[in-house]
C-alpha positions as a printed NumPy array, in Angstrom:
array([[ 28.739,  39.548,  17.294],
       [ 25.09 ,  39.974,  16.311],
       [ 23.689,  38.639,  13.078],
       [ 21.512,  40.745,  10.765],
       [ 17.934,  39.514,  10.536],
       [ 16.242,  39.654,   7.152],
       [ 12.689,  41.006,   7.295],
       [ 10.207,  39.256,   5.019],
       [  7.313,  41.008,   3.291],
       [  4.146,  38.923,   3.384],
       [  1.38 ,  39.436,   0.805],
       [ -1.352,  41.894,   1.81 ],
       [ -4.191,  40.4  ,   3.834],
       [ -7.861,  41.38 ,   3.694],
       [ -9.438,  42.372,   7.033],
       [-11.835,  39.405,   6.92 ],
       [ -9.254,  36.953,   5.577],
       [ -7.519,  34.313,   7.704],
       [ -3.986,  33.428,   6.586],
       [ -1.06 ,  31.373,   7.837],
       [  2.391,  32.964,   7.953],
       [  5.525,  30.823,   8.098],
       [  9.177,  31.215,   8.94 ],
       [ 11.748,  28.625,   7.82 ],
       [ 14.829,  28.055,   9.969],
       [ 16.435,  25.237,   7.967],
       [ 19.752,  27.044,   7.435],
       [ 20.031,  28.016,  11.108],
       [ 19.687,  24.557,  12.659],
       [ 22.631,  22.272,  13.36 ],
       [ 22.436,  18.597,  12.415],
       [ 20.005,  16.904,  14.793],
       [ 18.81 ,  20.201,  16.276],
       [ 15.04 ,  20.707,  16.428],
       [ 12.653,  23.524,  17.23 ],
       [ 10.918,  22.901,  20.546],
       [  8.897,  26.119,  20.939],
       [  7.716,  28.956,  18.707],
       [  6.1  ,  32.149,  19.973],
       [  4.599,  34.709,  17.585],
       [  3.814,  38.35 ,  18.341],
       [  2.563,  41.369,  16.379],
       [  3.281,  45.085,  16.725],
       [  2.142,  48.091,  14.696],
       [  4.664,  49.649,  12.305],
       [  2.267,  52.072,  10.586],
       [ -1.301,  53.05 ,  11.408],
       [ -3.318,  52.523,  14.585],
       [ -4.394,  49.283,  16.242],
       [ -4.856,  49.385,  20.018],
       [ -4.572,  45.578,  20.267],
       [ -2.179,  44.324,  17.586],
       [ -1.686,  40.975,  19.318],
       [ -5.345,  40.161,  18.563],
       [ -4.357,  39.196,  15.002],
       [ -2.437,  36.207,  16.399],
       [ -4.885,  33.292,  16.647],
       [ -4.105,  30.227,  18.724],
       [ -0.726,  28.607,  19.139],
       [  2.079,  28.306,  16.625],
       [  2.591,  25.085,  14.691],
       [  6.055,  23.538,  14.301],
       [  6.841,  21.139,  11.468],
       [ 10.525,  20.312,  11.232],
       [ 12.337,  23.623,  10.692],
       [  9.16 ,  25.553,   9.807],
       [  7.087,  27.579,  12.277],
       [  3.582,  28.667,  11.265],
       [  0.909,  30.894,  12.792],
       [ -2.72 ,  31.653,  11.911],
       [ -3.327,  35.4  ,  11.459],
       [ -6.902,  36.758,  11.62 ],
       [ -8.705,  40.092,  11.297],
       [ -6.565,  43.241,  11.689],
       [ -7.288,  46.897,  11.041],
       [ -7.626,  48.346,   7.532],
       [ -4.513,  50.282,   6.518],
       [ -2.307,  49.01 ,   9.35 ],
       [  1.147,  47.583,   8.678],
       [  2.194,  45.016,  11.28 ],
       [  5.549,  43.515,  12.168],
       [  5.081,  39.801,  12.794],
       [  7.815,  38.3  ,  14.968],
       [  8.563,  34.66 ,  15.675],
       [ 11.007,  33.541,  18.336],
       [ 11.822,  29.862,  17.914],
       [ 13.637,  28.068,  20.729],
       [ 15.685,  25.044,  19.705],
       [ 16.702,  21.817,  21.398],
       [ 20.174,  23.379,  21.83 ],
       [ 18.634,  26.446,  23.518],
       [ 19.202,  28.771,  20.571],
       [ 16.679,  31.579,  20.127],
       [ 16.046,  32.102,  16.404],
       [ 14.188,  35.187,  15.199],
       [ 11.922,  35.594,  12.207],
       [ 10.467,  38.959,  11.188],
       [  7.931,  39.873,   8.528],
       [  5.804,  42.848,   7.524],
       [  2.09 ,  42.304,   6.931],
       [ -0.299,  44.991,   5.701],
       [ -4.043,  44.606,   6.236],
       [ -6.461,  46.18 ,   3.782],
       [-10.125,  46.321,   2.781],
       [ -9.183,  47.059,  -0.826],
       [ -8.85 ,  44.165,  -3.234],
       [ -5.886,  44.746,  -5.524],
       [ -5.551,  42.495,  -8.595],
       [ -2.106,  40.983,  -9.095]])
């Protein structure tokens, strides 16, 4: 039986802003289980970006049950789906999903 994956909504990012996105897998790890590998990818949900993977910068960072990735640049008005696949010491593949919109417009909170 498959498990539903909750999709996060990250705060908007400015085109020239560098941010770090994180996924926490604490509730999905068994006692003693660790994350051994995390791979991030990006696809376009809305708008046009011929190279969406270019927003992924460098390798993912793993700290305990948290996987992080530096996100750079992007195209104004594009909504991306950021995906993390974390492989555990027990060979589980854990998925994290989050929407990220890139903008040139500064919106006060």
